[in-house]
N, C-alpha and C positions, 0 to 999 in steps of 0.2 A: 454620567455619574456613575460610579460603581454600585452594582448591586448588595445590598446588605446581606452579610453572612449571618447565616443560622448560628445562633448561639447554642453551646450545649450547657445544660442544666444537670446536675448529678440528682437531686432530689427536689420535690414540689416542697413548698412551705407548709409548715403544719397547721399554721394560722393564717388566715389571708384577710383579716379586717381589724383595725384597731380603732378605736374611738375614744375621745376623751371622757374621763368619768364627769358625770354629774352635768352633760349637755346632751339635749335630744338629738338624734340624727338629723330631725327636720331642719334644725337650725345650725348644722355643723357641715362645713364645705368638707368635701371628699379629695384627697389628692391620690392620683395612680400611680403606685410602684409595679413597674412591669417585672415580669418574673426575671427577666435577665440581670435587672438592676438588684434585685433581691438575692439572686446567685452572687453578683460582685461583692455586695455587702458580706454575704455569708463566707465568702473565699477570703476576702481582704481583712475584715473587721474580727469574725469570729473565729475563723480557721486559723487566722495570722499568717496567711501565705503572702507573699509579694506580690507584685504586680505582674511581673513575669511567669511564675509559676501559674498564678491565677489564670492568666491570658491563655495558657497553653490548656488548661484544663477546659476552658470555654470554647477553645479552637478559634480566638480573635486576635487580633494583634496586641502587642501592649499598650499602644496610644489608644485604641479603640476602648479597652478595659480601664485605663485610667479616665476617659471621658464618661464611660458608664457609671463607675463607681462615683465620679462627683456629682453626676445627674442625680444618682440616689442619695447621696450625701445632702443635696441640696433640698430635696423632696422631703427628708426625714427631719432635717431641722426646720424647716419651713411649718411643716406639721406640729413639731412639738411647740415652738416659740409661739405659733398662732392659734393652736387649738384645733388643728383640724384632724379630719379620720383619714387613716391611711387603708388604701384597698389595693392588696397585692393580686394583680393578673395581668394578662395580656402579654404582648411583645412576640417577637419572631423566635423562637426557640424549640429544641429538641432535647429530649433526655438522652445522657450519654451511655446509657445501658437500659438494660431491662429493669424497669422500676414498678415495684408491686406495694400494695397496700393489705396490710393483715387486715382482715373482716372482723376478727376477734378484739384486737387493741387499737386499729386504726394507724398503727406505726407504718413509716415510708421506709422502703429500702432498696437500694440499688445493686443488684446482685451482678453487675459487668465484673468486679474484682473479686467476687467470692469464688475459693478454690474449686468446691465441688458444686457451684450453683444450684446447690439444694434450695428449694423452694419453701423454707422452713421460718418463721418469722423469729427474727433475733433479740425480740423483746420478750413473747410470750409462748415461744415454740410451737405455736399453731401451724398447721399446714393449709389453712384456709386462706389462701393469700389472691387477690386478684392483680392482673397486670395493668397499668395504668399507662396509655399512651398520652402524649402531649396533646394532640388533639380532644381527647376526653377530658383532661385537665382543664382546657381552654373553655370547654363547653359548658362545665358544671360550675354553678353558683352558691349553692347552699350545701351544708350539711357535710357529711363525709363523703370523699372522692369515690365514685364508681366509675368503671368503664363501663360506656354506653355504646350501643351497636351504632 
């Protein structure tokens, strides 16, 4: 069996948990959506990129991207129809550039494609940014993402 290729993700999700309104978490089943599945949804459905462009951005084959997107669609549709919660976490991924989080407003940004590579928040112009690694993102569970040693 071929080893699984590490998928490249541009930015982490802003929100990592969704729960149906009016149901307690104790009585709600949770579906786990991997970070790479989230990225597939973001690229194909939100950014409206085709599968070929999306697969190149994630550094995977087009058929692999299509399977990833189908898996994500199945999980999300199951959660909506059956009233399940969605947790976005896990998976084998790395960030495709330098990802920072603003400590003032919480905005994530990827500085890979920025011309001057200035570490200034594009949302609030703060220079109080923390670099986020894929490992620290995987370890963090609650609240704002912080880079941990």
